[in-house]
C-alpha positions in Angstrom: 51.0 94.9 99.1 53.7 97.0 100.7 54.4 100.1 98.7 55.8 103.6 98.8 53.4 106.6 99.0 53.0 108.6 95.8 50.2 111.1 95.4 49.1 113.5 92.7 47.3 116.7 93.3 46.7 118.0 89.8 43.5 117.9 87.8 43.0 114.9 85.5 42.4 114.7 81.8 39.2 113.7 80.1 40.3 110.1 79.9 42.3 109.6 83.0 42.1 110.3 86.7 44.8 111.7 88.9 47.3 109.2 90.2 47.5 108.2 93.8 50.2 105.8 94.8 49.6 103.0 97.3 50.6 104.3 100.7 50.2 101.5 103.1 50.5 97.7 103.4 47.1 96.6 102.2 47.4 93.0 101.3 47.1 91.7 104.8 43.7 93.3 105.1 42.3 91.5 102.0 41.8 88.3 103.8 39.5 85.9 102.0 36.6 84.7 104.1 36.2 81.0 104.8 33.4 80.6 102.4 35.8 81.7 99.5 38.9 79.7 100.4 40.0 77.0 98.0 41.1 73.7 99.4 42.4 71.5 96.6 42.8 67.8 97.0 46.0 66.2 95.5 45.2 63.2 93.4 48.7 62.4 92.2 49.8 58.9 91.7 51.4 56.8 89.0 52.6 53.3 87.9 56.2 52.6 87.3 57.7 54.2 84.2 59.3 50.8 83.5 56.0 48.9 83.8 54.6 47.7 80.5 51.9 49.9 79.3 50.1 50.8 76.1 51.4 54.2 74.9 49.4 55.9 72.2 48.4 59.3 71.0 44.6 59.3 71.0 42.5 61.5 68.7 40.0 63.0 71.1 38.7 65.5 68.6 35.4 65.2 66.9 34.6 62.1 64.9 31.4 60.9 63.4 31.1 57.8 65.7 30.4 57.9 69.4 33.2 56.0 71.1 32.2 53.5 73.8 33.6 54.6 77.2 36.5 52.5 78.5 37.8 51.6 81.9 40.1 54.5 81.7 41.7 53.9 85.1 43.1 50.5 84.2 43.1 49.9 80.4 45.6 52.5 79.3 47.8 52.7 82.4 48.7 55.9 84.3 51.7 57.5 85.9 50.5 56.1 89.1 51.9 55.0 92.5 55.4 54.2 91.2 56.9 57.1 89.3 59.8 56.5 87.0 63.3 56.7 88.6 66.3 58.5 87.1 67.7 55.3 85.5 64.5 54.7 83.5 64.2 58.3 82.6 67.8 58.4 81.3 67.0 55.3 79.1 63.9 57.0 77.7 65.9 60.2 76.9 68.5 58.1 75.2 65.8 56.3 73.2 64.3 59.6 72.0 67.8 60.9 71.2 68.3 58.0 68.9 64.9 57.1 67.4 63.0 60.4 67.3 65.8 62.7 66.4 65.6 66.3 65.1 69.3 66.4 64.8 72.1 64.4 63.1 73.4 61.2 64.7 76.1 62.6 66.9 76.6 62.9 70.6 73.8 64.1 72.8 74.7 67.8 72.8 72.6 70.4 74.7 70.0 71.2 71.9 69.5 67.5 71.2 69.3 66.7 74.9 66.5 69.2 75.3 64.4 67.8 72.5 65.0 64.2 73.6 64.1 65.2 77.2 61.0 67.1 76.1 59.8 64.1 74.1 60.2 61.8 77.1 58.1 64.2 79.2 55.5 64.4 76.5 55.2 60.6 76.6 54.1 60.9 80.2 51.7 63.8 79.5 50.0 61.9 76.7 49.2 59.0 79.1 47.4 61.3 81.5 46.0 63.4 78.7 44.3 60.4 77.1 42.9 59.3 80.5 41.6 62.7 81.3 39.5 63.0 78.1 38.3 59.4 78.0 37.0 60.1 81.5 35.2 63.3 80.3 33.8 61.3 77.4 32.5 58.6 79.7 30.6 60.9 81.9 29.7 63.6 79.3 30.7 66.4 81.6 30.0 70.0 81.0 33.2 71.6 79.6 34.5 75.2 79.4 36.2 76.4 76.3 38.6 79.4 76.5 39.1 81.3 73.3 42.1 83.7 73.2 44.2 85.2 70.4 47.2 85.0 72.8 48.8 82.4 75.0 52.1 83.5 76.5 53.2 80.1 77.7 56.9 80.5 78.3 59.2 77.4 78.4 57.4 74.2 79.3 60.1 71.7 80.4 60.6 72.8 84.0 56.9 73.5 84.5 55.9 70.1 83.2 58.3 68.0 85.2 57.6 70.1 88.2 53.9 69.5 87.9 54.6 65.8 87.5 56.8 65.9 90.6 59.7 64.6 88.6 62.2 67.4 88.9 64.6 65.4 91.0 64.6 62.3 88.9 65.1 64.3 85.7 68.0 66.2 87.2 69.6 63.0 88.2 68.9 61.4 84.8 70.5 64.2 82.9 73.4 64.2 85.2 74.0 60.6 84.3 74.0 61.7 80.6 76.5 64.5 81.4 74.1 67.4 81.5 72.7 69.9 84.0 68.9 70.2 84.0 68.9 74.0 84.0 71.3 74.1 81.1 69.1 71.8 79.1 66.0 73.8 80.0 67.6 77.0 78.7 67.8 75.4 75.2 64.0 75.7 74.9 62.7 78.7 73.0 59.7 80.5 74.4 56.5 79.7 72.4 55.8 82.8 70.4 52.0 82.7 70.9 51.4 85.9 72.8 52.7 89.4 73.6 51.6 90.7 77.0 49.2 90.3 79.9 46.3 89.0 77.9 48.3 85.9 76.8 50.0 85.4 80.1 46.7 85.5 81.9 45.3 82.9 79.5 48.3 80.6 80.2 47.9 81.0 84.0 44.3 80.1 83.6 45.1 76.8 81.8 47.5 75.9 84.6 44.9 76.6 87.2 42.1 74.8 85.3 44.3 71.6 85.1 45.5 71.9 88.7 41.9 72.2 90.1 40.6 69.4 87.8 38.2 71.5 85.9 37.1 70.1 82.5 38.3 72.7 80.0 40.1 73.3 76.7 42.0 76.3 75.4 41.8 77.4 71.8 44.2 79.7 69.9 46.2 80.1 66.7 49.6 78.6 66.0 51.6 81.7 64.9 54.6 80.6 62.9 56.6 83.8 63.5 55.0 85.1 66.7 54.8 88.9 67.2 58.4 89.6 66.6 61.9 89.1 68.1 63.1 92.4 69.5 66.7 93.6 68.8 68.1 96.7 70.4 70.6 98.7 68.2 72.0 102.2 68.1 68.8 103.2 66.3 66.5 101.7 69.0 64.1 98.8 68.6 64.3 96.6 65.5 61.9 93.7 64.7 62.7 90.4 63.1 60.6 87.3 62.8 60.5 84.8 65.6 62.2 81.5 64.9 60.6 79.4 67.7 59.4 76.7 65.3 62.6 76.4 63.4 63.7 73.2 65.0 60.2 71.9 65.6 58.1 72.0 68.8 58.4 68.8 70.8 55.3 69.7 72.9 52.8 69.8 70.1 50.9 66.9 68.6 49.9 67.5 65.0 46.3 66.3 64.4 46.3 66.0 60.6 43.0 64.2 60.8 41.3 67.0 62.7 40.5 69.7 60.1 37.7 72.0 59.5 36.7 74.2 56.5 36.9 78.0 56.9 35.3 80.2 54.3 35.8 83.8 53.3 34.1 86.1 50.7 31.5 84.4 48.4 27.8 85.2 48.4 24.5 84.2 50.1 21.8 82.3 48.3 18.4 81.2 49.5 17.6 77.5 49.1 14.1 76.2 48.2 13.4 75.4 51.8 14.0 79.0 52.8 17.4 78.4 54.4 20.4 80.5 53.6 23.5 79.0 52.0 27.0 80.6 51.8 28.6 79.6 48.5 31.7 80.4 46.4 34.5 82.5 47.8 37.8 81.4 49.3 38.2 78.2 51.3 41.0 77.3 53.7 41.5 74.4 56.0 42.2 74.8 59.7 44.4 72.0 61.1 44.7 71.2 64.8 47.9 71.1 66.9 47.4 69.9 70.5 49.6 70.9 73.4 49.0 68.9 76.7 48.7 71.1 79.8 49.5 69.2 83.1 48.0 70.1 86.4 50.1 70.3 89.6 50.1 67.0 91.6 47.1 65.7 89.7 46.6 63.3 86.8 44.4 65.9 85.1 46.0 67.0 81.8 43.9 69.4 79.7 44.5 70.6 76.2 45.4 73.7 74.3 44.3 73.3 70.7 46.0 75.6 68.2 44.9 76.1 64.7 47.1 76.4 61.6 45.8 77.1 58.1 46.4 75.5 54.7 44.6 74.6 51.5 44.2 71.2 49.7 47.1 70.1 47.5 44.7 70.5 44.5 44.9 74.3 45.0 48.6 74.2 43.9 48.4 75.3 40.2 50.7 72.7 38.6 50.0 74.1 35.1 51.0 77.6 36.1 54.1 76.3 37.8 55.3 74.3 34.8 54.7 77.3 32.6 57.0 79.5 34.8 54.3 81.4 36.7 55.5 80.2 40.1 53.9 83.0 42.1 50.5 82.2 40.6 51.1 78.5 41.2 51.4 78.8 45.0 49.3 81.9 45.6 46.4 80.0 47.2 48.8 78.2 49.5 50.6 81.3 50.7 47.3 83.2 51.0 46.0 80.5 53.4 49.3 80.0 55.3 49.8 83.7 56.0 46.7 83.8 58.2 48.8 82.2 61.0 52.1 83.8 60.2 52.3 86.5 62.8 50.4 87.7 65.9 48.7 91.1 65.3 49.7 91.9 61.8 49.9 95.7 61.1 46.4 97.0 60.4 47.1 100.4 58.9 46.2 99.0 55.4 43.0 97.3 54.1 45.1 94.2 53.6 46.3 94.3 57.2 42.8 94.8 58.5 41.5 92.0 56.4 44.2 89.6 57.6 43.4 90.4 61.3 39.8 89.7 60.7 40.6 86.5 58.9 42.6 85.4 62.0 39.8 86.2 64.4 37.3 84.3 62.3 39.5 81.3 61.8 39.9 81.0 65.6 36.1 81.3 66.1 34.9 79.1 63.2 37.4 76.2 63.6 37.0 76.1 67.4 33.1 76.2 67.3 33.0 73.5 64.6 35.2 71.4 66.9 33.2 72.1 70.0 29.9 71.3 68.2 31.2 68.1 66.7 32.3 66.9 70.2 28.9 67.8 71.6 27.2 65.8 68.9 29.4 62.8 69.4 28.9 62.8 73.2 25.1 63.4 72.8 24.4 60.5 70.4 21.3 60.5 68.2 19.0 62.4 68.3 20.9 65.5 69.3 19.0 67.7 71.8 20.3 71.2 71.0 18.5 72.7 73.9 21.1 71.0 76.1 24.0 72.6 74.3 24.5 75.4 77.0 24.3 72.7 79.7 27.3 70.9 78.2 29.3 73.8 76.7 30.5 77.2 78.0 32.5 79.5 75.6 34.6 82.3 77.2 35.8 85.1 74.9 39.0 86.5 76.2 38.6 90.2 75.1 36.8 91.2 71.9 39.0 89.3 69.5 36.7 86.2 69.5 33.5 88.2 69.1 32.7 86.5 65.8 31.9 83.4 67.9 28.4 84.9 68.4 27.3 85.2 64.7 29.3 82.1 63.8 27.5 79.9 66.4 24.2 81.2 65.1 25.2 80.5 61.5 26.2 76.9 62.2 23.0 76.2 64.2 20.6 77.8 61.7 22.3 77.1 58.3 23.9 73.8 59.0 21.9 72.2 61.9 18.5 73.4 60.9 17.5 75.3 64.0 15.2 78.4 63.9 16.6 81.9 64.5 14.8 82.0 67.9 16.3 78.7 69.1 19.8 79.6 67.9 19.7 83.1 69.4 18.6 81.7 72.8 21.3 78.9 72.8 24.0 81.4 71.8 23.1 83.8 74.6 23.2 81.0 77.2 26.5 79.6 75.9 28.8 82.6 75.4 30.5 84.9 77.9 32.8 87.9 77.5 35.8 89.2 79.5 36.5 92.9 79.1 40.2 93.8 79.5 40.3 97.5 78.8 38.5 100.9 78.9 40.8 102.4 76.2 38.7 103.4 73.2 41.2 101.9 70.7 41.0 98.5 72.3 37.2 98.3 72.2 37.3 97.0 68.6 35.2 98.5 65.8 35.4 97.0 62.4 34.4 98.4 59.1 31.0 97.1 58.0 32.1 97.1 54.4 35.1 94.9 55.3 33.1 92.4 57.2 30.4 92.4 54.4 33.1 91.6 51.8 34.9 89.0 53.9 31.9 87.4 55.9 28.7 88.2 54.1 26.5 85.8 56.0 27.7 87.1 59.3 26.7 90.6 58.4 23.2 89.4 57.9 23.2 87.8 61.3 24.8 90.8 63.0 22.1 93.0 61.5 19.4 90.6 63.0 21.1 90.8 66.4 21.3 94.6 66.1 17.6 94.7 65.3 16.8 92.4 68.3 18.8 94.8 70.5 17.0 97.9 69.3 13.6 96.3 69.9 14.8 95.5 73.5 15.9 99.1 74.0 12.5 100.4 72.7 10.7 98.0 75.0 12.8 99.3 77.9 12.5 103.0 77.3 9.2 103.3 75.4 8.5 105.8 72.6 7.1 108.7 74.6 10.5 110.5 75.2 12.0 110.1 71.7 15.1 112.2 72.6 16.0 109.7 75.4 15.2 106.7 73.2 17.3 108.0 70.3 20.2 108.7 72.6 20.0 105.1 74.0 19.8 103.6 70.5 22.8 105.7 69.4 25.0 104.7 72.3 24.0 101.0 72.5 23.3 99.6 69.1 25.9 97.3 67.5 25.9 98.9 64.0 27.2 102.5 64.0 26.1 105.0 61.3 23.7 102.5 59.8 20.0 103.2 59.0 17.4 101.9 61.4 15.7 98.6 60.5 12.2 98.9 59.0 10.7 96.9 61.8 11.9 99.6 64.3 10.7 102.5 62.2 7.2 100.9 62.0 6.7 100.9 65.8 7.9 104.5 66.3 5.2 107.3 66.3 4.2 108.6 62.9 2.4 111.8 62.0 -0.7 111.8 59.9 0.4 115.1 58.3 3.4 115.7 56.1 6.4 116.1 58.3 9.4 118.3 58.1 12.6 116.3 58.6 15.2 118.1 60.7 18.7 117.0 61.4 19.5 116.3 65.0 23.1 116.9 65.9 25.0 114.0 67.5 24.3 113.7 71.2 27.1 114.7 73.6 28.2 112.2 76.1 28.9 113.7 79.5 32.5 114.4 80.1 32.7 112.1 83.1 32.3 109.1 80.8 34.9 107.3 78.9 34.3 108.1 75.2 34.8 105.9 72.2 36.3 107.6 69.2 34.2 110.0 67.2 34.3 107.6 64.2 30.9 106.4 63.2 28.6 108.9 64.9 25.0 108.5 63.9 22.5 111.2 63.0 18.8 110.6 63.7 16.2 112.9 62.1 12.8 113.9 63.5 10.2 116.5 63.2 10.6 118.6 66.3 7.3 120.5 66.1 4.6 117.9 65.2 4.2 114.3 66.2 7.7 112.9 65.6 8.3 110.7 62.6 11.7 109.0 63.0 13.9 108.3 60.0 17.6 107.9 59.7 20.3 109.4 57.6 23.7 107.9 57.9 26.4 110.5 57.6 28.1 109.8 54.2 31.3 111.4 55.5 31.7 108.8 58.3 32.3 105.0 57.9 29.8 102.4 58.8 31.1 100.4 61.7 30.4 97.3 63.8 31.0 97.7 67.5 32.4 94.4 68.6 32.2 95.1 72.3 28.5 95.9 72.1 28.0 92.7 70.2 29.8 90.8 73.0 27.5 92.3 75.7 24.3 91.8 73.7 25.2 88.2 72.6 26.5 86.7 75.8 25.1 85.8 79.2 27.9 87.3 81.3 30.3 90.2 81.1 33.1 90.5 83.6 35.9 93.0 84.3 39.2 91.9 85.7 39.6 94.0 88.9 37.2 95.5 91.3 37.8 99.1 90.2 37.9 98.1 86.5 34.6 96.3 86.8 33.0 99.3 88.4 34.2 101.5 85.4 32.8 98.9 83.1 29.4 99.1 84.8 29.3 102.8 85.5 31.0 104.2 82.4 31.9 101.9 79.5 28.7 99.9 79.4 26.5 101.8 81.8 23.4 101.7 79.5 23.8 97.9 79.1 24.3 97.5 82.9 21.0 99.3 83.5 19.3 97.1 81.0 20.9 93.8 82.1 22.5 94.2 85.6 22.5 90.5 86.1 25.1 90.0 83.3 27.9 92.1 84.9 30.4 90.6 87.3 34.0 91.0 88.6 36.7 88.4 88.3 39.9 89.8 89.6 42.9 88.4 87.7 45.4 86.1 89.2 48.7 84.3 88.4 49.7 80.7 88.9 51.9 80.3 92.0 53.5 77.2 90.4 55.3 79.0 87.6 55.6 82.4 89.3 57.1 81.4 92.6 57.4 77.6 93.1 59.4 77.0 89.9 61.0 80.3 89.1 62.1 81.0 92.7 63.0 77.6 94.2 65.2 79.1 97.0 62.3 81.3 98.3 59.9 78.4 97.9 62.0 76.2 100.1 62.3 79.0 102.7 58.5 79.5 102.7 57.9 75.7 103.0 60.5 75.5 105.9 58.7 78.1 108.0 55.1 77.2 107.1 56.0 73.5 107.4 54.0 72.4 104.4 54.2 72.7 100.7 50.4 72.8 100.3 50.7 76.6 100.0 51.5 76.0 96.3 47.9 74.9 95.8 46.3 76.8 98.6 47.9 80.2 98.7 45.8 81.3 101.7 48.5 79.6 103.7 51.0 82.4 102.7 49.3 84.6 105.3 51.2 82.5 107.9 54.4 84.3 106.9 53.1 87.5 108.6 54.0 86.1 112.0 57.7 85.7 110.9 58.0 89.3 109.4 59.9 90.6 112.4 61.9 87.3 113.0 65.6 88.3 112.6 66.7 84.8 111.5 63.9 84.6 108.9 64.7 88.1 107.7 68.4 87.2 107.3 67.5 84.1 105.3 65.0 86.1 103.2 67.7 88.7 102.4 70.2 85.9 101.4 67.7 84.4 99.0 67.1 87.8 97.4 70.8 88.4 97.1 71.4 85.0 95.3 68.6 85.9 92.9 70.1 89.3 92.3 73.5 87.7 91.5 71.7 85.6 88.9 70.1 88.8 87.4 73.4 90.6 87.3 74.9 87.6 85.4 72.0 87.5 83.0 72.2 91.3 82.3 75.9 91.0 81.5 75.2 88.1 79.1 72.3 89.8 77.3 73.5 93.5 77.3 77.2 93.5 78.2 76.5 95.9 81.1 78.0 95.1 84.5 75.9 95.9 87.5 76.4 95.5 91.2 74.2 93.1 93.2 74.6 95.5 96.1 72.5 98.2 94.4 68.7 98.3 94.5 67.2 96.5 91.5 64.4 98.7 90.2 62.3 97.1 87.5 59.6 98.1 85.0 58.9 95.3 82.5 55.7 95.5 80.4 54.5 96.3 76.9 55.8 99.7 75.9 52.8 102.1 75.7 52.4 105.7 76.6 49.7 104.9 79.1 52.0 102.5 81.0 54.3 105.6 81.3 57.8 104.2 80.9 58.4 107.7 79.8 57.8 109.1 83.3 60.1 106.5 84.7 63.0 107.3 82.3 62.4 111.1 82.8 62.6 110.5 86.6 66.0 108.7 86.0 67.2 111.6 83.8 66.3 114.0 86.6 68.1 111.8 89.1 71.2 111.7 86.9 71.2 115.4 86.4 71.0 116.1 90.1 73.9 113.6 90.7 76.0 115.4 88.2 75.5 118.7 90.0 76.7 117.2 93.4 80.0 116.3 94.9 80.8 112.6 95.3 80.0 112.9 99.1 76.7 114.6 98.5 75.7 112.0 95.9 76.4 109.1 98.3 74.5 110.8 101.1 71.5 111.7 98.9 71.0 108.6 96.7 70.9 104.9 97.1 72.7 102.9 94.4 70.2 101.7 91.8 70.0 99.5 88.7 67.0 100.6 86.7 65.9 97.8 84.5 63.4 98.1 81.6 61.9 95.4 79.3 59.0 95.2 76.9 58.2 95.5 73.2 56.8 98.5 71.3 54.4 97.5 68.6 56.1 97.7 65.2 54.0 100.7 63.9 53.7 102.5 67.3 56.2 105.3 66.6 55.9 107.1 69.9 56.5 103.9 71.9 59.6 103.2 69.8 60.9 106.7 70.6 60.5 105.9 74.3 62.6 102.7 73.8 65.2 104.8 72.0 65.3 107.3 74.8 65.8 104.6 77.4 68.7 103.0 75.5 70.3 106.4 74.8 70.2 107.3 78.5 71.6 104.0 79.4 74.5 104.3 76.9 75.6 107.6 78.6 74.9 106.9 82.2 76.4 103.4 82.3 79.7 104.7 80.9 79.9 107.7 83.3 82.8 106.8 85.6 82.0 109.7 87.8 78.6 108.2 88.7 79.9 104.5 88.7 77.6 102.0 90.4 75.4 104.7 91.9 73.1 104.6 88.8 72.8 102.1 85.9 70.1 101.9 83.3 69.6 98.7 81.4 67.0 97.8 78.7 66.7 94.0 78.4 66.0 93.1 74.7 63.2 90.7 73.7 61.4 90.6 77.0 59.4 87.4 77.4 58.3 84.9 80.1 61.7 83.3 80.4 63.3 86.7 81.0 60.6 87.5 83.6 61.4 84.3 85.4 64.9 85.6 85.9 64.2 89.2 86.7 61.2 89.0 89.0 62.8 86.9 91.8 65.7 89.3 91.9 63.8 92.5 91.8 63.4 94.8 94.8 61.3 97.7 93.5 58.7 97.3 90.8 56.9 100.2 89.1 53.3 99.9 88.0 52.6 103.5 87.1 50.1 103.4 84.3 47.9 106.5 84.0 45.1 106.0 86.5 41.8 104.7 85.0 43.5 103.2 82.0 44.9 99.9 83.3 42.2 97.2 83.7 44.1 95.0 86.1 47.6 94.0 85.2 49.1 90.8 86.4 52.9 91.5 86.6 52.3 93.3 89.8 51.0 90.1 91.3 54.1 88.1 90.2 56.3 90.7 91.8 54.3 90.7 95.0 54.6 86.9 95.3 58.3 87.2 95.1 58.6 89.8 97.8 59.1 92.9 95.7 58.1 96.4 97.0 55.9 98.3 94.5 54.9 101.8 93.6 51.8 102.2 91.5 48.8 104.3 90.7 45.4 104.0 92.3 42.3 105.4 90.7 41.0 108.7 92.2 37.6 110.3 91.7 35.5 110.3 88.6 37.1 111.7 85.5 36.9 115.5 85.3 37.6 118.0 82.6 41.3 118.8 82.4 42.1 122.4 83.4 45.2 124.4 82.7 48.0 123.8 85.1 51.4 125.3 85.8 54.1 122.8 84.9 56.4 121.9 87.8 59.9 123.5 87.3 61.5 120.1 87.8 59.5 118.7 84.8 60.5 121.6 82.6 64.1 121.1 83.7 64.2 117.5 82.8 62.6 118.1 79.3 65.2 120.7 78.6 68.0 118.4 79.6 66.8 115.7 77.2 66.5 118.3 74.4 70.0 119.5 75.2 71.6 116.6 73.3 73.4 115.2 76.4 72.1 111.7 75.5 73.1 111.9 71.8 72.1 113.5 68.5 68.7 112.0 68.2 65.9 114.6 68.0 63.5 114.1 70.9 61.4 117.2 70.1 58.3 115.2 69.0 58.4 113.0 72.1 58.8 116.0 74.4 56.1 117.9 72.5 53.6 115.1 73.4 53.9 116.3 77.0 53.1 119.9 76.1 50.2 122.1 74.9 46.5 121.5 75.7 44.9 120.1 72.6 44.8 116.8 70.7 44.9 113.1 71.5 48.5 111.9 72.0 49.5 115.5 72.8 48.8 117.9 75.7 50.2 115.4 78.2 47.2 113.1 77.5 48.7 110.4 79.8 49.5 112.9 82.7 53.2 112.4 82.9 53.7 116.1 83.7 50.8 116.2 86.2 52.2 113.3 88.2 55.9 114.0 87.8 56.4 116.0 91.0 54.7 113.3 93.1 56.7 110.6 91.3 60.0 112.3 92.1 59.0 112.7 95.7 58.0 109.1 95.9 61.4 108.0 94.6 63.0 110.0 97.4 60.9 108.0 99.9 62.0 104.8 98.2 65.7 105.7 98.8 64.9 106.5 102.5 63.1 103.2 103.0 65.8 101.1 101.3 68.5 102.4 103.7 66.6 100.7 106.5 67.1 97.1 105.4 65.2 95.6 108.4 62.1 97.7 107.5 62.5 96.9 103.8 62.8 93.2 104.4 59.7 93.2 106.6 57.7 94.9 103.8 59.1 92.3 101.3 57.9 89.4 103.5 54.5 91.0 104.1 54.1 91.5 100.3 54.5 87.8 99.7 52.2 87.0 102.6 49.6 89.3 101.3 49.8 88.0 97.7 47.6 85.0 98.5 44.5 86.5 97.0 46.1 86.9 93.6 46.4 83.3 92.7 44.7 82.3 89.4 43.3 79.3 91.2 41.0 81.7 93.0 40.0 83.4 89.8 39.3 80.2 87.9 37.2 78.9 90.8 35.1 82.0 90.5 34.7 81.7 86.7 33.8 78.0 87.1 31.2 78.7 89.8 29.6 82.0 88.6 30.0 82.0 84.8 30.8 78.5 83.4 28.9 76.5 86.0 31.3 73.6 85.7 32.4 71.3 88.5 35.9 69.7 89.2 36.2 66.2 87.8 38.8 64.3 89.8 40.2 61.3 88.0 40.3 58.0 90.0 
């Protein structure tokens, strides 16, 4: 991707490498070899929307009876060779407006028009959805199941009709009804099922799975109030509950007959046959809601199944209600429902931690019960459990679904009667894990006490897995060098600060004489390794003079913890990072001991984004221009074809049209910013964008400090000097700070305070504007990204696993500045702060941007001790290089011919970053599933 040089020369911290900014056009050299190209066959075709057909909503979930396969190509009908025309679509929309209304019986206003339109599209999706799964049933294909706590879908209407190739007919139909398609589409709220890149990636994957005809389902939770809706006030960010379900969700299909029990608390008893039984406790019911996901130009329509939670009506205490104790009467109902209230509830309290763990277990338990019931139905009697991994592949998106591992074992052993050995083998062949971070706080560790209380049976199983793992470590390293063995056990085991199992102690060397037990201090991890937090260190005790007897004394001052990432690695057959550099860090640092033990498990699967949503539908003008010059629209499914744009990079006519497309998109952005923030910006200025979750490591703070420095220099110059030195810029920010992340919220406050002063400075005028877009989501991104010209991806080097927003910007021809990882992590040394950095901190503290006290935010950039202080995220180290890089950006932007060429080459070079390529690699290397093309 084309980018501006940015280098850093200072020493890195213990957890980050110095930043180096991309200095050359690199995408063109990343050409995929022939053997890795994806050539996708279009299988679209339909019958007339006016033809008589049987329209039904099938329950393809688990049932006790095995259904006989049907002639799915003819019996149910398809959207085949004769797609519906605008007149028939208009009639269907009117029908839904009258007979499936969410609104009062009045005229077809915009909100009602959206719901009626969405219902009409859902009718068509259901037809293909039923056909898809009847076909999978008929041939009993191996299926992948993607479990994720987040799915950041965005609006569905334009994407669905685009994939069905019905955008034109729908636009005409709505015009007949007095509406514009884009106006109707804007009525749709974004589904509040995710927050950032994790959820957006999962949604891109579903689109690519359907488009490439892979048999797969997604599983998630149906959050009633989402993460939160972000408001920006004079005090900074404020959070209120999302209201995306207030008027109902026309895309979801409630499956009230698809429910599964989910248990918490209780106790474990042994049955007469020796089997364990989990009894008592708290029982809730998981209820399925299905969302059809259509592929592009294919009949394949896969499923996203979301779980909501409830209890049986009998749990409503009628006696308590009638005696006036209303809170007691519905306590069980509210306790169950709150599991799916919000995404990532605050976890600073025991109650918050417990709720998060309940969410994770609900996702795992309900999904696995559903998967297993489907496997049993398709298998018939008797069920051959050995074939389970040949028909099922479960992918854990990060560590949130880790409980899949002990839950699958529990179901197989306790409910299906398999032995431990059989269940453990099946689980390891079925489950795979994607790691998304190297940050210690994101490698989840749960309190053993909490899990023991909430999921007692799972703790027993986790202890057995931990014991299996320790035996494997002992077998690998032997018992001759006890120091080495103890170090490996300490670093690799799943349970932290827990006594060693008796079976392990028995095989370690014992002295025949009485031994003296000495305390061994915790083993230091080399500084060039990414460390987990100090929480949960273990202490192993041995006699250092005689033959060594090994015992174990947990430190009573430290909590007993369960390392979820270690459980993922031990319990799955594959572990993948999400970018080449990230995967190398995973192998060489984060899980190096596991990599040495099981090198065959570790893979790289570089992330990607769907070109349908992120260029074809969100940037239709650019898409038409690309199609015009490439002379085919097949690039939407085969992005390798984008490379052909390179030969037009110097073509003046093409450059002129490219700039015109960009300007039209910038005008849309300017209009959007005025509507959302009230600020007026000039489309003639450079649009400089940083939109992502607000976090110190993503360094929005460095960006805004750079803007403050720019503003201060402008104020010190004459008008003539300003115009000669600086290119006009609109600096756009967007993203949410987690509700309890105080430092991130201070960064939001600083950005908005700077904008309030700069945007009203008549002396500066259009030379500099700073805008924070509230409540950033997918729909906002679809407006901003096509109109952006510079995008900043400046996370502290070594802390960003992959990121996907950079790929979306590249597809849309945006120039980028971003960090590249340098050498291995070294010990931070004292450094002399750059005078420009000291100058900008003092300017912020001076009060020029208002009365808010920014001392604590600035102090996080100073000193040399403590996490979250001492410039842990290297803002000061990289600030000089960052300022110099921005000067080069101004210089490059003045040469519009050169800038346009870089923009074209960025789009041409983005071919590699399609999620189609990523999914193909997952399917081939991890899931081992094949495309299933419907007839």
